[in-house]
C-alpha positions in Angstrom: -5.9 4.3 0.8 -6.4 2.2 3.9 -9.0 2.9 6.6 -8.5 1.7 10.2 -11.6 1.9 12.4 -11.0 1.7 16.1 -14.0 1.7 18.5 -14.5 2.0 22.2 -17.3 2.7 24.6 -17.1 6.0 26.4 -18.7 7.0 29.7 -19.5 10.6 30.1 -18.9 12.2 33.5 -22.2 14.0 33.8 -24.4 11.5 32.1 -25.7 8.1 32.9 -24.9 6.8 29.5 -22.3 4.9 27.5 -22.0 5.1 23.7 -19.6 3.8 21.1 -17.6 6.2 19.1 -15.0 5.3 16.6 -11.6 6.6 15.7 -10.8 6.6 11.9 -7.2 6.6 10.6 -7.1 7.3 6.9 -3.7 6.1 5.7 -2.3 7.0 2.3 1.4 6.3 1.6 3.1 7.7 4.7 0.4 10.2 5.5 -2.2 9.7 8.2 -5.4 11.6 8.8 -7.2 10.8 12.0 -10.8 11.7 12.6 -12.4 11.2 16.0 -14.8 12.5 18.7 -13.1 13.8 21.8 -15.4 13.4 24.8 -13.3 15.8 26.9 -13.8 18.6 24.4 -17.6 18.4 24.4 -17.9 16.1 21.4 -15.7 17.9 19.0 -14.3 16.3 15.9 -10.5 16.5 15.5 -8.4 16.1 12.4 -4.7 15.1 12.8 -2.0 14.9 10.2 1.2 13.3 11.4 3.7 13.2 8.5 3.0 16.2 6.3 1.1 19.4 6.2 -1.3 18.1 3.5 -3.3 15.0 2.8 -4.5 13.9 -0.6 -7.8 12.1 -1.3 -8.5 10.8 -4.9 -11.5 9.3 -6.7 -9.7 5.9 -6.5 -10.4 6.1 -2.7 -14.0 5.4 -3.6 -16.2 5.8 -0.5 -13.8 8.1 1.3 -13.7 10.4 -1.8 -17.5 10.4 -1.9 -17.8 11.3 1.8 -15.3 14.2 1.5 -17.1 15.3 -1.8 -20.4 15.4 0.2 -18.7 17.5 2.9 -17.2 19.9 0.3 -20.5 20.3 -1.7 -22.7 20.8 1.4 -20.5 23.7 2.5 -19.7 25.3 -0.9 -23.4 25.1 -1.9 -24.5 26.6 1.4 -26.6 23.5 2.3 -25.0 22.2 5.5 -27.8 19.9 6.3 -27.7 18.2 2.9 -29.8 18.4 -0.2 -32.3 15.8 0.9 -33.6 18.0 3.8 -35.4 21.2 3.5 -33.0 23.9 4.5 -32.3 27.5 3.7 -29.5 28.6 1.5 -26.8 29.6 4.0 -24.5 31.3 1.5 -25.4 34.8 2.8 -24.4 34.1 6.4 -21.3 35.5 8.1 -20.2 31.9 8.9 -20.2 31.0 5.2 -18.2 34.1 4.3 -15.6 33.2 7.0 -15.1 29.6 5.8 -15.4 29.8 2.0 -12.9 31.9 0.2 -13.0 33.3 -3.4 -11.1 30.3 -4.7 -13.9 28.0 -3.4 -11.7 26.6 -0.7 -13.0 25.7 2.8 -10.8 27.5 5.4 -11.5 26.2 8.9 -9.8 27.9 11.8 -9.6 25.4 14.7 -12.2 26.2 17.4 -9.8 25.4 20.2 -8.0 28.8 20.0 -4.8 27.1 18.9 -4.4 29.2 15.8 -4.3 26.0 13.6 -6.0 26.1 10.2 -7.3 23.4 7.8 -7.9 24.2 4.1 -9.9 21.8 2.0 -9.2 22.4 -1.7 -10.9 20.6 -4.7 -8.0 20.3 -7.1 -10.0 18.8 -9.9 -13.0 16.4 -10.3 -11.0 13.5 -8.9 -8.8 15.0 -6.1 -9.1 16.8 -2.8 -6.1 18.2 -0.9 -6.5 18.9 2.8 -3.8 21.3 4.0 -2.8 22.0 7.6 -1.2 25.1 9.0 -0.1 25.9 12.5 1.9 24.6 15.3 2.7 20.9 15.7 2.6 19.0 19.0 4.4 15.7 18.7 4.3 16.0 14.9 0.5 16.4 14.9 -1.5 19.4 13.9 -5.0 19.3 15.5 -8.1 21.0 14.1 -11.2 21.2 16.3 -14.7 21.4 14.9 -17.1 22.1 17.7 -20.2 19.9 17.8 -22.0 22.5 20.0 -21.6 26.2 20.3 -19.6 26.4 17.0 -18.7 29.8 15.7 -19.3 28.4 12.2 -22.8 27.1 12.9 -24.5 25.7 10.9 -21.6 24.4 8.8 -20.2 22.4 11.7 -23.0 20.0 11.0 -21.4 19.2 7.7 -18.4 17.9 9.6 -20.6 16.0 12.0 -22.2 14.5 8.8 -18.8 13.4 7.6 -18.1 11.6 10.8 -21.5 9.8 10.7 -20.9 8.8 7.1 -17.5 7.3 8.1 -19.4 5.5 10.9 -21.8 4.0 8.4 -19.4 3.1 5.5 -20.7 -0.1 3.9 -17.2 -1.4 3.2 -16.3 -1.3 6.9 -19.3 -3.5 7.5 -18.0 -6.1 5.0 -16.5 -9.1 6.7 -13.9 -9.8 3.9 -11.4 -7.1 4.9 -8.7 -8.2 2.4 -11.1 -8.0 -0.5 -11.9 -4.4 0.2 -8.4 -3.3 0.9 -8.6 -2.2 4.5 -5.8 -3.0 6.9 -7.5 -4.1 10.1 -10.0 -3.3 12.8 -8.6 -2.7 16.3 -10.2 -1.5 19.5 -8.3 1.1 21.4 -9.1 3.3 24.4 -9.7 6.9 23.3 -7.7 9.1 25.6 
């Protein structure tokens, strides 16, 4: 799997601040999964799959697999803030019951009222499949996870944690890009 990290500084209309957010393209064969913050949608995280309705992540994807494994475990175990922090077990909440089904799959209905759905399945110890259902716009299915005012609170924080873990990937800090298998870094305007 290749990871492309694109960064840009964003200015927010109602704030006197500028901050850097990154867009991550996870590329496996002909499939692409894009993860980014969208400043126009109140800092939501969006997932896009261009080529297929599912995206596969395997243990051979090392850091990416670990990051998605952390996401999956935090939600399935009902610990959205991670096991290192003191937090209550959230398994008995209505949000948990809406996003975790009997097959231990995470079912996330997009919070932008599009009707699109993302399902994260752990196929075995070494593979995750992320399935997308809904209407495509320009061959893209978008899933929105609200950063604020989420109907799935507190589990939206697990997705925010996923984004922060991508931001802090050690291999993206490595200067020898070819050695770690990543394609390139490219700045682009987030629109």
